[in-house]
One Martini backbone bead per residue (centre of mass of N, CA, C, O) as a GRO file, in nm:
protein
   74
    1MET     BB    1  10.945  10.493   6.225
    2MET     BB    2  11.066  10.411   6.510
    3PRO     BB    3  11.218  10.457   6.794
    4GLY     BB    4  11.550  10.363   6.710
    5GLU     BB    5  11.544  10.298   6.434
    6ASN     BB    6  11.746  10.091   6.190
    7GLN     BB    7  11.869  10.071   5.848
    8SER     BB    8  12.074   9.829   5.844
    9GLY     BB    9  12.276   9.628   5.715
   10ALA     BB   10  12.375   9.275   5.699
   11GLY     BB   11  12.692   9.265   5.643
   12GLY     BB   12  12.803   9.336   5.957
   13ILE     BB   13  12.692   9.105   6.149
   14ALA     BB   14  12.886   8.864   6.130
   15SER     BB   15  13.144   9.028   6.242
   16GLU     BB   16  12.999   9.126   6.510
   17ALA     BB   17  12.933   8.845   6.645
   18THR     BB   18  13.245   8.798   6.741
   19SER     BB   19  13.264   9.084   6.920
   20GLY     BB   20  12.965   9.056   7.048
   21THR     BB   21  12.783   9.322   7.027
   22CYS     BB   22  12.566   9.413   6.816
   23GLN     BB   23  12.414   9.671   6.662
   24ASN     BB   24  12.122   9.565   6.682
   25CYS     BB   25  12.129   9.533   6.991
   26THR     BB   26  12.185   9.818   7.063
   27VAL     BB   27  11.934   9.938   6.923
   28LEU     BB   28  11.728   9.770   7.079
   29ASN     BB   29  11.805   9.876   7.360
   30GLN     BB   30  11.746  10.168   7.301
   31SER     BB   31  11.450  10.133   7.226
   32LEU     BB   32  11.364  10.004   7.489
   33ASP     BB   33  11.438  10.248   7.665
   34GLU     BB   34  11.244  10.448   7.525
   35TYR     BB   35  10.983  10.296   7.576
   36VAL     BB   36  10.999  10.291   7.879
   37ALA     BB   37  11.000  10.593   7.922
   38ALA     BB   38  10.731  10.648   7.775
   39LEU     BB   39  10.560  10.461   7.970
   40LEU     BB   40  10.625  10.607   8.233
   41THR     BB   41  10.507  10.879   8.147
   42LEU     BB   42  10.221  10.772   8.085
   43LYS     BB   43  10.166  10.669   8.368
   44GLN     BB   44  10.188  10.936   8.513
   45LYS     BB   45   9.965  11.082   8.362
   46ILE     BB   46   9.740  10.894   8.450
   47ILE     BB   47   9.765  10.945   8.747
   48ASP     BB   48   9.722  11.252   8.737
   49THR     BB   49   9.444  11.239   8.597
   50ASP     BB   50   9.299  11.077   8.818
   51LEU     BB   51   9.334  11.285   9.043
   52LEU     BB   52   9.192  11.519   8.896
   53LEU     BB   53   8.923  11.378   8.863
   54SER     BB   54   8.864  11.328   9.162
   55GLU     BB   55   8.858  11.628   9.240
   56TYR     BB   56   8.632  11.709   9.046
   57LYS     BB   57   8.415  11.520   9.157
   58GLU     BB   58   8.416  11.634   9.447
   59LYS     BB   59   8.328  11.920   9.365
   60CYS     BB   60   8.068  11.837   9.223
   61ASP     BB   61   7.941  11.699   9.472
   62ASP     BB   62   7.940  11.957   9.649
   63ILE     BB   63   7.758  12.127   9.462
   64LEU     BB   64   7.515  11.941   9.456
   65TYR     BB   65   7.463  11.938   9.754
   66ALA     BB   66   7.424  12.250   9.779
   67LEU     BB   67   7.187  12.262   9.585
   68LYS     BB   68   6.995  12.070   9.730
   69HIS     BB   69   6.994  12.217   9.996
   70HIS     BB   70   6.887  12.489   9.882
   71ILE     BB   71   6.621  12.382   9.770
   72THR     BB   72   6.507  12.254  10.046
   73CYS     BB   73   6.495  12.540  10.202
   74TYR     BB   74   6.241  12.652  10.000
   0.00000   0.00000   0.00000
């Protein structure tokens, strides 16, 4: 089952439909909120990883430049 899934019976749905928001809609909204939160967390992790990789690439480029410069000096 996915986060927030609920295996409720269909028996109470008809009576809940007359009282406003049914339980299935409430569960669906809760699941949607959980998915949105998880996606936002994932998005932030992707952004953080991209920044880290950019910094790593810059350091590698600096090291390669220093090595090439060092080799050409000899």
